[in-house]
C-alpha positions as CSV (number, residue, x, y, z in Angstrom):
1,M,279.3,11.8,128.7
2,I,277.3,14.4,126.8
3,G,279.9,14.4,124.0
4,T,279.7,10.6,123.7
5,Y,275.9,10.6,123.6
6,R,276.0,13.4,120.9
7,A,278.3,11.3,118.8
8,L,276.1,8.3,119.2
9,L,273.0,10.3,118.2
10,T,274.8,11.7,115.2
11,R,275.8,8.1,114.2
12,A,272.2,7.0,114.6
13,L,270.9,9.9,112.5
14,G,273.5,9.1,109.9
15,R,272.3,5.5,109.7
16,L,268.7,6.8,109.1
17,A,269.9,9.2,106.4
18,S,271.6,6.4,104.6
19,E,268.7,4.0,104.8
20,R,266.0,3.7,102.2
21,V,263.2,3.4,104.7
22,A,263.7,7.0,105.9
23,L,264.1,8.3,102.4
24,I,261.0,6.5,101.1
25,A,258.9,7.6,104.1
26,T,260.0,11.2,103.6
27,L,259.1,11.1,99.9
28,I,255.7,9.5,100.6
29,A,255.0,12.1,103.3
30,I,255.8,15.0,100.8
31,V,253.5,13.5,98.2
32,A,250.8,12.8,100.7
33,L,251.1,16.4,102.0
34,A,250.8,17.8,98.5
35,L,247.7,15.7,97.7
36,G,246.1,16.6,101.0
37,A,246.9,20.2,100.7
38,S,245.2,20.3,97.3
39,R,242.1,18.7,98.6
40,V,241.9,21.2,101.5
41,A,242.6,24.1,99.2
42,V,239.5,23.1,97.1
43,I,237.4,23.1,100.3
44,L,238.7,26.5,101.4
45,A,238.2,28.0,97.9
46,S,234.5,27.1,98.1
47,L,234.3,29.3,101.2
48,S,235.9,32.4,99.7
49,G,234.6,35.5,101.3
50,E,233.6,33.9,104.6
51,E,234.5,35.2,108.0
52,P,238.1,34.4,109.2
53,D,236.8,32.4,112.1
54,R,234.9,30.1,109.8
55,L,237.8,29.8,107.4
56,A,240.2,28.9,110.3
57,A,237.7,26.3,111.7
58,T,237.3,24.7,108.2
59,L,241.1,24.6,107.7
60,R,241.5,22.8,111.1
61,S,238.6,20.4,110.5
62,A,239.4,19.6,106.9
63,G,243.1,19.7,107.4
64,W,243.2,17.1,110.1
65,E,240.3,15.0,108.8
66,V,240.9,15.0,105.0
67,G,244.3,16.6,104.3
68,S,246.4,14.6,106.8
69,S,244.5,11.3,107.0
70,F,247.3,9.4,105.2
71,F,249.8,10.5,107.9
72,D,247.6,8.9,110.5
73,V,248.3,5.6,108.8
74,M,251.9,6.1,107.6
75,L,253.4,7.4,110.9
76,P,252.2,4.5,113.1
77,I,253.5,2.0,110.4
78,L,256.8,3.8,110.3
79,A,257.0,3.8,114.1
80,I,256.4,0.1,114.3
81,L,258.9,-0.7,111.5
82,M,261.6,1.4,113.1
83,G,260.9,0.1,116.5
84,L,261.2,-3.5,115.4
85,T,264.2,-3.2,113.1
86,F,266.5,-0.3,114.0
87,L,268.4,-2.1,116.8
88,N,268.3,-5.4,115.1
89,R,269.8,-4.1,111.8
90,D,272.7,-2.6,113.8
91,R,273.3,-6.0,115.5
92,T,273.0,-8.3,112.5
93,A,275.2,-6.0,110.4
94,G,277.8,-6.2,113.1
95,T,278.3,-2.4,113.2
96,V,277.2,-2.0,116.8
97,F,280.1,-4.2,118.1
98,G,282.8,-1.7,117.0
99,V,280.9,0.9,119.0
100,L,280.5,-1.3,122.1
101,A,284.2,-2.1,122.0
102,R,284.8,1.4,123.2
103,P,283.9,2.8,126.6
104,V,280.3,3.3,125.6
105,S,277.3,2.1,127.5
106,R,274.6,0.0,125.9
107,T,272.1,2.3,127.5
108,S,273.5,5.2,125.5
109,V,273.3,3.2,122.3
110,F,269.7,2.2,123.0
111,L,268.6,5.8,123.9
112,S,270.5,7.4,121.0
113,G,268.8,5.0,118.5
114,W,265.4,5.7,120.0
115,A,266.0,9.5,119.9
116,A,267.1,9.4,116.3
117,T,264.0,7.5,115.2
118,A,261.8,9.7,117.4
119,L,263.2,12.8,115.7
120,L,262.5,11.3,112.3
121,V,258.9,10.7,113.2
122,A,258.6,14.2,114.7
123,A,260.0,15.8,111.6
124,L,257.5,13.9,109.3
125,D,254.7,14.8,111.6
126,F,255.7,18.5,111.6
127,L,255.3,18.5,107.8
128,R,251.6,18.5,108.2
129,S,251.1,19.9,111.7
130,G,253.4,22.9,111.1
131,L,251.5,24.0,108.1
132,L,248.1,23.6,109.8
133,I,249.2,25.5,112.9
134,A,250.8,28.3,110.8
135,G,247.8,28.5,108.5
136,T,245.1,28.7,111.2
137,A,247.3,31.2,113.2
138,W,247.7,33.4,110.2
139,I,243.9,33.4,109.5
140,E,242.9,34.0,113.1
141,K,245.8,36.3,113.8
142,R,246.5,34.3,117.0
143,L,248.0,31.0,118.1
144,D,245.6,28.6,119.8
145,P,247.5,26.8,122.6
146,L,245.0,23.9,122.6
147,H,245.9,23.3,118.9
148,L,249.6,23.1,119.9
149,L,248.7,20.8,122.8
150,G,246.7,18.6,120.5
151,V,249.7,18.3,118.2
152,V,251.9,17.3,121.1
153,A,249.4,14.7,122.3
154,G,249.2,13.2,118.8
155,L,253.0,13.0,118.5
156,T,253.4,11.4,121.9
157,G,250.9,8.7,120.7
158,T,253.2,7.8,117.8
159,W,256.3,8.0,120.0
160,L,254.6,5.6,122.5
161,L,254.0,3.1,119.7
162,L,257.7,3.5,118.6
163,T,258.9,3.1,122.2
164,A,256.8,0.0,122.9
165,F,258.2,-1.8,119.8
166,F,261.7,-0.5,120.6
167,A,261.5,-2.0,124.1
168,A,260.1,-5.2,122.7
169,S,263.0,-5.5,120.3
170,A,265.5,-5.0,123.1
171,L,263.8,-7.7,125.2
172,L,263.1,-10.3,122.6
173,R,264.2,-11.7,119.3
174,P,262.7,-9.9,116.3
175,G,260.0,-12.5,115.6
176,Y,258.9,-12.7,119.2
177,A,259.1,-8.9,119.6
178,A,256.8,-8.4,116.6
179,L,254.4,-11.0,117.9
180,A,254.3,-9.5,121.4
181,G,253.8,-6.0,120.0
182,F,250.9,-7.0,117.8
183,V,249.3,-9.1,120.4
184,G,249.4,-6.1,122.7
185,L,247.9,-3.9,120.1
186,Y,245.1,-6.4,119.4
187,V,244.2,-7.0,123.1
188,S,244.2,-3.3,124.0
189,T,242.1,-2.4,121.0
190,V,239.6,-5.2,121.7
191,A,239.5,-4.1,125.4
192,F,238.4,-0.6,124.5
193,G,236.1,-1.7,121.7
194,E,233.0,-3.8,121.4
195,H,233.3,-7.4,122.6
196,S,229.8,-8.3,123.8
197,M,230.1,-11.8,122.3
198,L,232.3,-12.7,125.2
199,S,231.1,-13.7,128.6
200,D,231.1,-11.2,131.5
201,V,234.2,-12.9,132.9
202,G,235.9,-12.7,129.4
203,N,234.9,-9.1,129.0
204,G,236.3,-8.2,132.4
205,A,239.6,-10.1,131.8
206,I,240.2,-8.3,128.5
207,D,239.3,-4.9,130.0
208,A,241.7,-5.5,132.9
209,V,244.6,-6.6,130.6
210,G,243.9,-3.8,128.1
211,A,243.9,-1.1,130.8
212,M,247.4,-2.1,131.7
213,L,248.8,-1.8,128.2
214,P,250.2,1.3,126.7
215,L,249.1,0.4,123.1
216,G,245.9,1.1,121.3
217,I,244.0,2.8,124.1
218,Q,241.1,4.8,122.7
219,Q,242.3,8.4,123.3
220,S,242.1,9.4,119.6
221,T,238.8,11.2,120.0
222,I,240.1,13.5,122.7
223,V,243.2,14.4,120.6
224,R,241.2,14.8,117.4
225,N,238.8,17.2,119.1
226,A,241.7,19.4,120.3
227,L,243.2,19.4,116.8
228,Q,240.0,20.2,115.1
229,G,239.0,22.9,117.6
230,T,235.7,21.2,118.6
231,T,236.6,21.4,122.3
232,A,238.0,24.1,124.6
233,D,238.8,21.8,127.5
234,F,242.5,21.4,128.2
235,G,242.1,18.9,131.0
236,P,241.6,15.6,129.0
237,V,244.3,16.5,126.5
238,V,246.8,17.2,129.3
239,E,245.9,13.8,130.8
240,V,246.5,12.1,127.5
241,V,249.9,13.7,127.2
242,L,250.9,12.8,130.8
243,Y,249.6,9.2,130.3
244,R,251.6,8.7,127.1
245,T,254.8,10.4,128.3
246,S,254.7,8.3,131.5
247,W,254.5,5.1,129.5
248,I,257.3,6.3,127.2
249,A,259.6,7.0,130.2
250,L,258.8,3.6,131.7
251,L,259.3,1.7,128.5
252,L,262.5,3.5,127.8
253,F,263.8,2.4,131.2
254,V,262.7,-1.2,130.6
255,G,264.1,-1.3,127.1
256,A,267.5,0.3,128.1
257,Y,267.8,-2.1,131.0
258,A,267.0,-5.1,128.9
259,Y,269.4,-4.0,126.1
260,S,272.2,-3.5,128.6
261,R,271.7,-7.1,130.0
262,R,271.1,-8.9,126.7
263,D,273.7,-11.2,125.2
264,L,274.3,-9.7,121.8
265,S,275.6,-11.6,118.8
266,P,275.0,-11.3,115.0
267,R,272.8,-14.4,115.2
268,D,271.1,-13.7,118.5
């Protein structure tokens, strides 16, 4: 069983390596990292001679706010794109049917596809987070565990987005999956934003629906504070990680079950 799953994961990673989307995303990430690093370097150069604590604090603040801002846009877009298209491309190309003709479960195919795309997202995220963690640790001569936890929390947020669209693409046809995902994003964002123009009943209904959705919930401030070192409280960040990983596990179960039951055909 483990050998079969390893083979499926290798196959999924090979598909990613051969596709332009992954290559383009990697190139864009490298360029964005270089541009962001140059901007942060200018900021740090202006503080030459300052105490190490202030240099480390500036690196964390500027690095996550200025140097990696493009990643905060690119990674969610990549997660949505991969979640919506990865399974569908395998089906429409007909390549998945040769795999399923063997004694291989659809659940393994689904989970290996998700794992491969999750690894891609994690690798791209590590391009920026790895440098920032190493840089601040070198300056301070210590590793801040809250910084690491903040990175994990941020990554689980991107994985949650990927998983939600992965599950939607297993449940529905591509167009409907995209519509369901973006409606979920919109409703949950509105629910945790300002919607005073609605009636009290309307506000309550949107809040209730938004609280049940795993998308767009406003936890970014908690994660950002942990990353930038403006808080020393582990509790809220741990709650965010647990919330997101719980939803990831649930959505993986739903998506795998739906994919195992779905009638597959190239024109489905």
